[in-house]
N, C-alpha and C positions, 0 to 999 in steps of 0.2 A: 197658790199661784195667782198672780194678778190677772184681772180680766182684760181681754182685748176688745177695745171699743172704738167705733168709728163715729165721727161727726162730720157732716158735710151738708151743703145746701145751695140754694140759688135765690137771687133777688127776684120777686115777682113783678117785674116791670114789663113783661110781654110773654107771649108763648115761647116755649123753648125751641131751639133750632138744631140742625145737624151738628153744628160746632159744639153745642152743649153735650150732644149725644156721644160723639167720639171723644170729646175732651174729658168728660166725667161720668155721664149717666151709664154708659155701657160698662165702664169699670166698676161703678157702684153695684150694678146688678151682678157682675162677676164676683165681687167681694162678698156680697150678700149671700150668694149661693155657694160660696167656697166652704162654708162651715168653719172658717178659721176665727170668726169673731163672735164674742158673747153677746154684744149689744150693738145695734146700728141706729143712729139718730140722723134723720134727714130733715133739715130745717128749711122752711119757706121763710126767707129773711125779709119779712115785710117791714120791720122796724128799721132795718138797715136801708131798705129801698126808700123809706120816707126821708132819709137824711138829705137826698137831693130831689125829692118829689113832695116836699112838705105841703106845697100849695095845690097839689093834685092827688090827694089821698085816694080819689076814686080810681085812678089809674092802677094803683097798687092793689086796692080792694078787688077790682074786676079780675085781676090776674092771679089771685090766690088759687081759685079753683082750676084755672087754666094750667097752672104749673103742677098742681096736684094730679090733674088728668094726665099730663105729660109723663109724670113720674110713674103712675100706674101703668100707662101704655107701654113704657119701656121695660116693664117687668119688675119694678120695685114692689115688694110684697108686704102689705101691712101686717102679715103674720110674722115676718122676719125682721122688719125694720119699723121703727117708730117715726112716722111722718108727722111733723108738728109745725105750728105757726109761732114764729119768734115772739111776737108781741103778747102772746098768751102766757108767756113765761116771764113775769116781771122780775124774778130773781136775777135774770141776766142784766137788767138795768142797774141793779144795786151792785153787782160784781164789777160792772164797768166803772161805776163811780169810785169804788175803792182802788181799782187798778190805775185810774187816771193819776193818782198821787205817786205812782211809781215810774211814770214816764215823763220825760221833758218834752216841751214843745219842739225843740230843735231836733229831737230824735224822731218824732212823728214827721216833721218836715223832710227829713232825710229819707224816709221810706219811699223807695222807687215806685211802688204801686200807687201810693197816695199822690206822688208827684205827677205820674202819668195821668191819673184820673182827673186831677185838678186841671191839668192842661187840656185834656179832652173835653171837659165840661166848660171851659173858658171861665172858671171861677175867679182866677187871679186873686185879688184881695178880698173878694166877697164870698169867702168859703164859709158855708154854715159850720158852726162848731161841731155839730153832730157828725157831719161828713168827715171833717178833719180827724175826728177821734175814732173813725170806724175800725182801724187796726186794734184799738183797745177793746172796742165792743166785740170784735171777732175773737180776741183772746178770752173774753168772758164766755162767749158761746162754746169755745173749744174746751175750756177748763171746767165749765159747769157740768159737763157730761163725762168728765175725766177721760176724754178721748185719748187713746194711745196712737191712733192713726187718723190722718186727715187727707183724704184723696182730693187733690185739686190740680188745676192747670199750673204750668210753669210760672205764669204771671203772678200767681199768688204766693210764691216762695218767700218774698220779703215779709208778707203778713205772718207766715208761720214762724219766721225768724224772730219777728217782734213778739209774738206770743211766747216763744221759748224764753226770750229775755225777761218778760213779765213774770213767767213761772219761776225762773231762777232768782229774780229779785225778791219776789214774795216769799219764797221758801227760805232765802237767806236772812230776811228780816224777821219773819214770823215763825219760822220752823217748817219742816217738810209737810206740806199740805196739798199742793197742787200737782197734777200729773203732767209730765213733760211729753208733748206730742211729737210724733214723727210725720213728715210729709210723705204722701204716696203719689208719685207722678205716673201718668199713663206710659205704658211700655213703648207704644208706637209714636215715634218722634213727630210724624205728620199730624198726630192728634193734638199736639200741644197748641198750635195756633192755626185754625182753619180760616182762610179768608172768606169774604163775601163773594158773591158770584161775579162781581166786577174786579176781583183780585185785590181789593183794598180790605183793611182789617175791620173797618166799621160795619156793623151789621144793621144798617138802617132798614126801614120798611121796604120790602120788595128786593132787598139785596141779600137775603138769605133764604135758605130752604128750611121751612118749619117742619117739625115732626108731625104736625096735624095737616100739612098740605095734602090736597087731593092729587091723585096720580097725574092728572093733566097739568096741574100747576108745576109739579116737579119737572115734568118733561119740558115745559116751556122755559123754565128757569135754567135748566141744564143746557138746552140748545142755545140760550142767549149768553152763556158764560163767556168771559174773556179768555183768550188763549194767547199764543205768541203773536204779537202784532206784525212781526216780519214774516210769518208763515202764510204767504199770500196764495201760493199755489201748492197743489198736492205734492209736486216733486221737490219743492223747497225743503232744505233741512229745517227742522223745528227745534225750538228751545223747550226743554223739559223743566229745567230749574225755574222755580217761581211761576210756572204756568198753572193757574187755578185748577184746570181740569185734571192735571196730573197730581196736584196736591190732594184733591178729593179722592182720586184713585189710590194714592198712597194710603189714605186713611181708611178707605172702605173696601177696596177690592181684595179678593182672596183667590187662590188658584182654582177653586171649584167654579168661580164666576167665569173664568176663561173657558173651562170645559163646557159650561152651559151656553154662554153667550158669544164667545169669540174663540172657537176651537183652533183657529189657525195659529194662535199664540199659546205658548205653555204658561206664561206668567207675565207680570207687569214689566219685568226687565226687558223681555223680548219686544214688548209693545213700545217701550221707551226708546230702545235701540233703533227700531224701524222709524219712529217719528223723528229721531235725531238725525238720521242719515237722509231722510226725505223719502217721499213716496207713500206717505200716510196722511190722509186728510183729517181735518178737525172734526168734521161731521161724524165720521166713523168712530172716532174716539169718544165723542159726546154721546153718541147712541149707546155705546158700551157703558159709559158712566151712568146714563139714565137707567139702563137695565139693572145695573148693580144697585143703585139707590132704590129703585122700585122694589127689588127683592128684599132689601133690608128694611125698608120703611112700611111696606104693606101690612105686615103683622102688627106693627106698632099702631098704625092708623086704625086697624080693626079693633084692637084692644081698647083704644081710646073711645071709639064709638060705643063699645059695650059699656064702659064706665060712664059715659055721658048719659046713657039710659038709666043709670043707677046713681044719679047725682046726690040723692039723700044719703046713700051709703058712703059716698066720698066725704060728705059733710060730717057724718058720724065718725068716720075713721080719723079725720083731722081733729075732731073734738076729743076723742079718746086718746089719740096720740099726744095732743097738747097737755092733757091732764097727766099722762105718764111722764112726759118730759119735765113738767113742773115739779113733780115729786123728786125726780133725780136732781134737778138743779137746786131744789130747796135743801136737800141733804148736803150738797157741796157748800152751799151758802152757810149752813149751820156750822160746818167745819171751819170755814173762813172766819165767821164771827168768833169762834172759839180761839182760833190761832191769833187773831188780832186783839183778843181779850175784850171784845165788845158784846159778849153774850151776858149782859149785866144781870138779867133776871133768871138765869139758869143757876139753880142751887145757890141763890143769894150771892152770886159771883161779885157783885159790886161791893159787897161788905168784906170781901177777903183781901 
């Protein structure tokens, strides 16, 4: 029976926030502990981060350990998952180079994720080629580890589609070599796109709640969150749809939180109904959200502090993880060379 393998990761351009947690980290930990998978690879995508931070490599370098700490704090276990640094696996670059020949420029330009990212970064005509090609690089990452499942947010679906196209094209040209991956989306719809505390999607500094934030910072950010601008008095009916406080409650709150922090309501539906008909103030809802977030994030923050005191161990597990990841990628690259008949010096292949 073929192995079940996960590959997923994050760009180290900053500490991870609650959007990362509900969008992917929590699900990764669940999958890791489910026992359904034979191998799990978690990549700190520094090479990909350099595609739009080439002039500021220190920003990427500084955040590698921060992201690793966030991973460990959330419960990713180096005994069960291989955590590694992308640039320490040069085989990924070589695979990218071969895959580039199987994809047209117009196909990459049509990729909705690439389009959105180019617009967001105001690249227009000055797109670095590396950034432009990152769907191809991502396909190299996924196929190098023969991933059968890729847990990502909804916004990454076009990337997986492009990866699947590259797999099919390679296999049809060179013979069955690469593994076709499946996308795994979070179950909770609210987890797919969590807004910043101002209700907008951009997670600029100060506009998001970091996993490493202290309790007081979380409380201040929650109490300053945008709500329904027309909900001026407690008795006014309030808008739940698109209200950041309720989007966060959708993502985080569970029935047991109501029992503990807000027993006059059975569940979130009752709270929403009261807010919608009027008679429920924003402060009360925010205080509840703060309690929910504190309950969820306190153990993560404590685990992070524990790992911060063992930073040498974090360094070592990244080094060991990167060596293991490189072995796996090298094995795939060997098969790719063979399929493409560019393994010239294996068994005097060039002479045959």
